[in-house]
Structure formats: C-alpha cells, structure tokens
N, C-alpha and C positions, 0 to 999 in steps of 0.2 A: 438498511445495514450497509455500511462502507464496501465498495466493489471488492476489493482485497479479502475482507472478512469473509465475503459471500464467496469469491473466489478460493480460497484456502479451505472453508467448509466443504466445498465440492470437490477439491484435489483429495480431501482426507476421504471425503465417502466413496468415491468412485475410485480412488487409488489411483489417479491417472495425471499426467501433465498434458494429455491429446486434448487439444481442440478441433471443433469440427466445423468447414467451412459451409454455409447456408446459400449457395449463389445458385439462382436460376437461368443457368448459361443454356440456352437452347441446344448447343450445340454437344451438350454431354445428356441431354435429357434421354432415358432409355426410352426405346420404343414402347414399351408394355405400357406407356402412361398416354395412349391414346394417338389420334393423329395431330397434325397441324396445320392443317388446313384453312381455319381459322385464326384469329389472335384470342379469341375468347378459350378457343379448345387448347391453344398452347397454354393460357394463363392456367387452365385447369391442370393441364396435366405437371405443371410447373408446382402447382400448388401440394399435388397429390405425392409429386416426389419428395418435395422436399418434408412436408410432416413425417413420409416414410423415413427418410433420412434420419429426422429426428428419435422417431422410434426405435430405430437401429440402433442409436449410439448413445441415448440417455443416461446410459447405466458403466460406460467406460469414457466418457470425456469430462473435462471441467469446464469445459466453455464453449460458447458458439459464437462464430465470428460471420456473421451475413455480410455482404460487399455492396454497398450502397449503388453504385453505379451501374451494376446489374439490374437493380429495382428501378432505377429512374431510365433507365432505357426503354423499361417497358410501358413509357407513359404514366398516365392515371391511374392505371390496372395495375403495375409494378409496384406503385407505393400501397395499393390495399393489399395486393402480395405480403408485401412487405408486413403489415399488421395483423394480417393471418398467421404467417409463420412467426412471427413474435410471440403471439398469443399461445404457437403450438409447443413454447419453448418449456420446461418444469420451472415453476417459478425459482428454485432453489439454484440453477446452473445460469450463471452470469452472461450476458450476450457486449460482445466486443464489435460496436460496429465500425465495420472498415469504410471509412469514408474519406481517408487521404485529404483530408478538408484543408483548403491553403488560401482560403478568400479573408482577407481582414475585414471586409466591410461587412458581411454577412454571420462572421463569427456569433455575434449575440443571440440571432434569431436562431441559426443553428443549434446552438447552443441549448437554447428553451427549449427548441421541439425535439430534439436528441432525448434531452436528459427529462426533461417534462411531461411532453405528450408521449413520446416514445416510449421510454421508460427505460432505456436501456442502461446498461451499467458502465460501459467506456468507449472512449472512440479513438480513431488513428484521425491524426494530423499530419501535416507537412509542416516542416521547422521553418522554412526559407523568410517566413516574414518574421520572426522571433517571437521574444515574449507577449507583445501584443496581440499576436492572433491566440495565443494560449488562454490569455488571462481570462476571458470571459466564460471557458470551462472550468475553472477552477475554482468558479464559487459558487459550483453544486458542491455541497462538502462530500456526498456519500458516492462520487463518481470520479474517474481516474480518465487520464489521455496517456494515449502510446504517443510518441513523437517517432514518425519516419527517420531513422538515422542512415540507414544504407539498404541500398535496392542490390537484388543481380545481375541487374540490367547491365549488358558487356556496355553500351554506348554510354552509360553513365559513369562508368570508371576515371574516366577523363576530370569529372567535376567532382568526385567522390576522394579522389587519391590527390587532389588538387590540396595542397602547393606540392607538395611530396610525401613518397611513400611511408616516409618517417614521421610526418606530421601530416595526415588527411585529414580531408574537411570531414569526414564521419565522425570522427574524433571532438574535432572543436564543435561539432553540433551537440555530441554527448555530454561532453563539458559546459555547455551553456545550460542545456535543458536542466543540468542538477542544480543551476542556481535558479531555475523557474518555477519550482517548485519541491514538494517532498517526495519522498519515495511513494507515499501514497497515493500522492495525486499524478505524479509523472511517472511512465513506464516506457519501454524504450521500444523500439519496432525495428528489426533487422532481417534483411533479405540476404541470403549469401550460401554461397557451397564450403566457405573457406574457414575451416575450423580457427583461422590466426586471427579472425576478423571478431568473432564471439570472443577469443581470450582477451583482445586489447580493448572489447566494451568493457567485459567483465573488471578487468584490471583498475578501469577509471569508474567505473558504475559498480563496485560489488553488491550494494545494497539495492539496486534497480531489479525490477521485473523485465525481463526479456520477452518479446516475443519474435517467435524465430519464424523466418517465410522463405519460401524456393531453397529449400535444403535437398530435395528428392530428387537425385541425381545417380545413376548406377554407380560413379565411382566415388561417389561420397562415403566415408565411414562413419554410421551414425554415432558409434562410441566416442570418437574424436571430437565430434559435434557437442554432444553433450558433456562430455569432461571440460570444454572451453566454455559452454555457456552455464551450466549449473553452477550455483554457489555452494556453498561448503556444506550447505543442509542439503544437497539435492533437490534444490527447488530452484524457483527463480527464472526457469526457462519454459515456455508453452511450446508445444511442438503439434504443428499444423499433420492432421490426416491428410495423406495424398488426398489432391480434388479428383483424380479419375478412378479413386477407388467408391465413390458416392455413385457412380453407375451400376455398379458389381452387385451380383445377388448375395456375392458372401460379404457384405462390407462388414457386419458384425465379427465374422468369424478372422476376418483380414485385421481389422480394431484391435479387437482382444488380443493377437498375438503381438501387434507391433507395441500394446500397454504391457506386455509382458518383458519386452526386450525390454522396453525404455524402461521400466520398474527394475530392471535386476541390474543395468550401467547406474541408476540413481544409489542402488545398494550398495554397490561396490564404490561409490564417490561417497558416501556417508562412512563409510569402514576405514576410508583412507584418511579421512579427518576426524577421527573422535577427539581427539586431543583438541586442549585450546591453547591461545598462543598466552605467553605470559607477558604481561605490559612491567616495562621498567622505566622510571623518570630519565630523562636525559636534561631535567633543567635546575639551575641554582640560582635561586635570587635571596638578596637579603631582607627584604621586606617580604617574605613567604608565607600565604595566606593558609590556614591549619589544615583548609582541604585542598591544598595545590595538585596534589596526585590525583584528586579524585577528580577535579574539574579537568583537567589534563587527558585523563581517561575518557570523559565522557566526550571532550573534542575530538582523541584519535579515533575514536570508534565509531564517528558519526553521529551521534546524538546532539550535539549542538553544531549547526551550519550556519555559515552567513554568506548573504548574498542579496536578493530581491525576491518574497516570499509572498505570492498573496494570499490572503487569508480570505475565511467565509465572507466576511463583510464588504469584501473589496477591497479594504484596505493592506496596504504592501508593508513589511516588517523587512529590516535588516539582518534580522537572524530567526532561525525557526529551531525551536526545542523537540525532539524526539528519544524521550526516551523508552520506548517500548524496546529497543536493541540490547539494553542493559541484562535483561532477564538471559541471552545466550552470551554472556560472559561472567563466569563463575565468578572470577578474579575483582571485576566492577561491580558483582549484584552483592557481594559479601561486604565490599567497602560502603556501599550503600546502604544496607542492613546496619552494620556498624555506626553508621553516620545517625541514622535515625533514632537506631537505639539509644546514642548520647543523649539526646532529647527526650524520650521517654521515659529514660529511667528517673527522672525529676518528675514527674507526673504521675498522677491518682489515677486510674481506671481499671476497670474489673474486664472490659472486651475490648480487643481490637477488631475496627471497624473501616475495612477497605472497600473504596467508590469502584464501582464498576466504570470501563472493564480495566483501565489501565493500572491502577493500584493493587490489583488481587494479589499479583504473584508477591507483590512487597510485603501485603498485610500478610501473606502466608507465611513469609520470610520468617517475617517479625515475631509472628504468633510462635512459631517454634523455637527460635532464637532466644525469645524472653519467656517462654512457656506460659502463655496467655490465650485465654479461647479466642477465635474469632468468629466475627460474622459479618454480612454484608446487606446493605440495603438492595434490594433490586430494581435494575434499570428501567424494568418494564414488568407488570406483573401479569403474570400468565392468566389466560381466561380458562384454563384447567388447573385441577390437583389443587393444591393446598391454598391456592393463590394467595401464599404468604408476601407481603412486604418486605419483610426481613428475612433474611435464612438465618440458620442457627440456633442454639439455644441460648436464652437468656432469660432474667426475669425481670418484670418492671420493677423500675427503681436504680438499677444497676447505673454505673458510670460507664459509656464507652468513648475512646480517643478515637477519631475520625483519621483515617492513613490516606492521602492521596499525592500523587507525583506532580503537579503543577499549580500554582495559583495565580490564574489570570483573571481574571472577574468576579472571583468567589462564588457563583453561581451554583456551579455542580455540588462542592461541598457543602453549602449550605439547604440544598435540594435532599443530598441525603443525609445531613445531618434532621432537616424536617421529618424523614421517613422514621429515622431513628426513634425520635422523640415522638412520633406519633404512637409508638408502641409500647410508651413508657418509659425507655432509657433516656436517662443525662447525659446532655453531649455539652463539654466545655472546652474541648481543647481539640484543635485541627494541626495534624502536622502534615507537611508538605518536603518534599526534596529543593526544590524550587520556586524561589516568588518571584513574578514578574515585576512586582513593586506597584507603583501608580496609586499607592496607600489603598492596596485590596485590604492589608490587615486591620486598617483603621475601618475599613466598613466592616469585617466582620466583626470587629470588637462594637461595634455599636450593633450589630443584630444579639448580643450576648456571648459571642465566641473569643476564645482566647488564639492565636493562630502563631506558630513555630514553624521557622522554615531551617533548613540545613545552608541553604547557599540562596543569593539575589544574584540576579540578573546583572547588577552591577558589578559585584565580586568576579561573577564567572567572565565579564567582559575587559575588569581589568587585568585579572590574573593572565588569563590569556594574550592580552597585548605584552606584559611584562616575560611571559616566558617566552615570546616571540612568534606564537600560533598564531597571530592574525597581526595587520598593518594598521599603520596610523590610520589609513582610510575608513577602516572597518570600525575603527573607535570612534570618528568622526561622524560615521552613517548613524552608531548606537546613539551618541550625546544627541544627534539631531533629530533622531526619533522620540528619544526621551527627552527633550526638551530642556537639556542640560546646555551648560557653556562649555 
C-alpha cells in the first residue's frame, strides 16, 4: 500500500492528524522505567517506555515519527532498539523516519535500508543537495519523502530568509521540490511558530502534505496555525504531539483532548470551504482542440505537471499526470464523464468495468450517467469471504467495456480484462482519458482489444503550448523525450 493511502486510511480510522514522536531521549525517560547505571538497563528502560507510548497513542494518532539520530547515538544497541520499536507499531499506522538525510554518496544504500529492510513508509531528508539526493528514494513506488524546507532554529533565519523576506530561500526549496516528484512522492517538512510561513507554503504547494514541527510555544495560536496549514478539505497537515507529553502519565488524556481540539478546527475549516470554484476559459486560439477547455482545466488544477519527474523505473520524464484530483472538482469531473460518454455511446456493451483504483470513481459516474450496470475486477483477491475475482452482478457471455484513466504500457488494463474474461465476460473495447502513445494502442490491438482515448499526450502538450500555459522549453523537452523532431 502506498504511504499516502496508508496515511489517509489511518487518518480516517482514528479521526486524527496527530503524529507521535518515538524518540529514545534519555533526558525525557520517566524515572519509573528503572535505573540508568548501565547501558543495558538504559536501553531496556527506553524500550519499555517507547512501547508504552505506542500502547497509549495507537488509537488516536495517524502516524509515528522516530528520530533516527537518537537511536544512532546509542550505538548498535540503539539500532536494535529501533527494530523493536518498529515491530511494536501497528501495521496499519504509517511510520515516518525522521532522518534529515543529507549525504548524496550514501543516499542509495540508505534508501534501500530504510525502505526495504526497515520497511518504513516515509523519510525526512535535507534538500540542499537537490534532486540528485532525492532520486534514489523515489524509485520505491510505495514510499514518500519529506523535504525539510524550514526550521524554527533562530540562527537559521539568515539562511532561510535569504535573499529577502519577500523571496526567502525556503520558498525556493518548496518550488524546486514540486519539480522533483509528485504529491504522492514528495511532501514538505516545516518547522515554525509563524502561521504566515505555513500560509505562504500552502499558497505555493496547495496539493502537498505538510509535516509541521516546532509549533508548541505558549504564545502560538493553534487555530491560526491550522487555518494557514490545512488544505481546503481540512487535511494536508500533520500535527506533532508535544514531545514533553510523552513522559506524562496522562498522555492519552492529553492526546485525546488535542485530537478533539484539532478536529473542531478542521470541521470549521471544511464548512468555510463547502463551495467549489468555477473555472472559466481565458484563452481563444484559431486552431482550437475540441477538448481545449478540458485540457486547460486539467493543467490549471494540477493534474498535468511539467518538470523532471523520476519514475519507478528510474527514468526521468519531463511531465507527470495525476488524474486523482479530478474527483474533487465537480465541474471538471462532469466534463471528463461527458468526454468518456461521447466515445461510449458508439460502443456496444452490457457492463461498465472500472480498473482499481484510479478509474473506479469514473466508472461509477458513467454507470449513473449512462444507466449501465457497473462491475470491477479486484486488484487483489481476499483470502476470506467470497474470494470473488470480479465484484458486481453479471452473467457469463455478457460484454464489458473497460474504463481506465491513463494508457501507459497497457499492462493494467490487459490484466483487468483478463480477469473479466476468466469469469466468462467478453471484453472488446478499452476506453481511457489519456493515451501516452508509444503505440500502446497497437499493442492492445495485437492482443485482441480496441483501444479508445479522449486525449493523447501530444494533443495535450500542443494545446497547452498554443494557450501559453507552457513555454518553448517544455515543448522541446517533451519532443526530445518522445523522440520527435
């Protein structure tokens, strides 16, 4: 499961944006956990304390954040302790390893150790070495990286505010990080007591998850911090539980009170943003694409990004497509459904089959709009219950049209179609919103399927260039990547 999916599930289950630090700091170790006369006794006391913290918080936090430096300071015994602590964390709660990693030469081996051996879900790193430092962590498709953008350390202000308060360095870090990876891959870490810092970060990166740090001081207004850092859905901001609470016997009571306070502010935030913005076209070109407004909206809401994006294979693409934001914009979602419907009205089928998970909302909307029953092949078959490969009602011999969002290699749609065929359904047509080209339609045709797309990536790039949304540089990089003159 991807980090964000796991995090969102944990947020929903525990109704919480709170994260708990799991730091073996001897200075905070409660006296009730034995003496500290020997290192062995100290390690055992820290182990019992950290396991107690997990037991007291697992029902009201959404993630845990162990700080690697504390464990390293304890030597080999500390790394053994980290392993024990990681095993004590419930499997459904994600772990963000606070490493602040900044060494370029060791990034590859650190990424392998952290993600493959320790199995943590995300890591914090320093951004100073740029994208080269980040890239080794991004080849792990289900993991995420938090980029340290700003700290609350007073002596860092001269660096973070350089060259001027109007254009501080930390904002440049955020802007650069958005080109290093998608919102699924790259999140932000911000340590500050100033709501304005969160507000400026949120304005630049409205879609990014932010890990807050160092917000607990007597004169800080939590309501202002949350109002500045939360997104329009009342999410997108992880709030740390005060570290000194971890030593208190009433940790759970304090935590649940904070959870309730944060959720009240979140609810108010959502109520203030119940309406959706209406998009209007501001472009007029002579050679207008029939789906010009749809393409421009996809770009304007952040579904189409240009920059340098590392893929799971390690390849770097000059663009990235993220269509999951569509469902949060009713105006855009309806346009997408209408575009699919134009293609589907000329096809013959009995059932609409969505491919998990990205196209399930689209398939649902089309089923309602076209009054056709929906089914879907499971991405994984459960070992309990009915163990069905295809969900929904259907009869052998019926025809299913497969609906997906993006056609890249064709593997996912063919795998889904094969599952449908294995239960007796007939699959002839596959309909997607966007075709990445590279003759994938030809590959599908060779396997017995007719592929249809609302848009191709070439049409999208050409339209965005004509409309002035992207410049000549982005157009040239796209042409180079596609091998076009």
